[in-house]
C-alpha positions as CSV (number, residue, x, y, z in Angstrom):
1,M,0.0,0.0,0.0
2,I,1.2,3.5,-0.8
3,S,2.3,5.6,2.2
4,V,0.7,9.0,2.2
5,P,2.5,11.5,4.5
6,E,0.9,12.0,7.9
7,K,0.1,15.7,7.2
8,F,-2.5,14.5,4.6
9,N,-4.2,12.0,7.0
10,H,-7.2,14.3,7.4
11,L,-8.0,14.3,3.7
12,K,-10.5,12.0,2.0
13,K,-8.6,9.3,0.1
14,I,-9.7,7.5,-3.0
15,S,-8.0,4.5,-4.5
16,V,-7.5,4.6,-8.3
17,D,-6.2,2.0,-10.7
18,T,-4.6,4.4,-13.2
19,T,-2.1,7.2,-13.1
20,H,-4.3,9.6,-14.9
21,V,-6.9,11.4,-12.8
22,V,-9.5,14.1,-13.7
23,T,-11.5,16.0,-11.1
24,E,-14.6,18.1,-11.9
25,L,-16.5,19.0,-8.8
26,D,-17.5,22.6,-8.1
27,H,-14.4,23.8,-9.9
28,P,-12.8,23.8,-13.4
29,R,-11.9,20.3,-14.8
30,V,-8.4,19.5,-13.6
31,Y,-6.1,16.8,-15.0
32,Y,-3.5,15.1,-12.8
33,T,-0.8,12.5,-13.4
34,I,0.2,10.4,-10.4
35,K,4.0,9.6,-10.5
36,P,4.3,5.9,-9.6
37,E,7.3,6.6,-7.4
38,I,5.2,9.0,-5.3
39,G,1.9,7.0,-5.5
40,Y,-0.6,9.8,-4.9
41,V,-1.8,13.2,-5.9
42,I,-3.9,15.8,-4.1
43,C,-6.5,17.9,-5.9
44,G,-5.8,21.5,-5.0
45,Y,-9.4,22.5,-5.3
46,S,-11.2,19.7,-3.5
47,N,-8.4,18.5,-1.2
48,I,-9.1,14.9,-2.1
49,C,-6.1,12.5,-2.2
50,F,-6.0,10.1,-5.1
51,V,-3.9,7.1,-4.2
52,L,-2.6,4.4,-6.7
53,A,-4.0,1.0,-6.0
54,E,-1.5,-1.8,-5.6
55,N,-2.7,-3.4,-8.9
56,A,-2.8,0.0,-10.8
57,D,-2.1,-0.1,-14.5
58,L,0.9,2.2,-15.0
59,D,1.0,1.8,-18.8
60,T,-2.6,2.9,-19.7
61,E,-3.8,6.3,-20.9
62,R,-7.2,5.5,-19.3
63,L,-8.6,8.3,-17.2
64,F,-10.2,8.0,-13.7
65,V,-12.8,10.8,-13.7
66,F,-14.1,11.9,-10.3
67,N,-17.2,14.2,-10.4
68,E,-20.1,15.0,-8.1
69,K,-22.6,12.7,-10.0
70,E,-20.3,9.7,-9.7
71,N,-19.3,10.4,-6.1
72,E,-22.0,8.1,-4.6
73,K,-21.1,5.3,-7.0
74,L,-17.4,5.5,-6.0
75,K,-17.9,5.3,-2.2
76,E,-16.8,1.7,-2.2
77,N,-13.4,2.8,-3.4
78,V,-13.0,5.3,-0.5
79,Y,-10.8,4.4,2.4
80,E,-9.9,6.4,5.5
């Protein structure tokens, strides 16, 4: 499992299976790329931490899109 620094423990964390993340909540659409050696990225607008899953596909161009409409569907991927 990826180790997220303690200073980010208070943030909501979502496990993702790709290095390409898009967020579109109540802010402009933002694209992030998670560096595998770091293993996570934090959305500067929503303060959500997206963490690479252990089985993440590092070679895909597939996007993980996180938006308000999908938020309820993704709750099973959230961990604290």
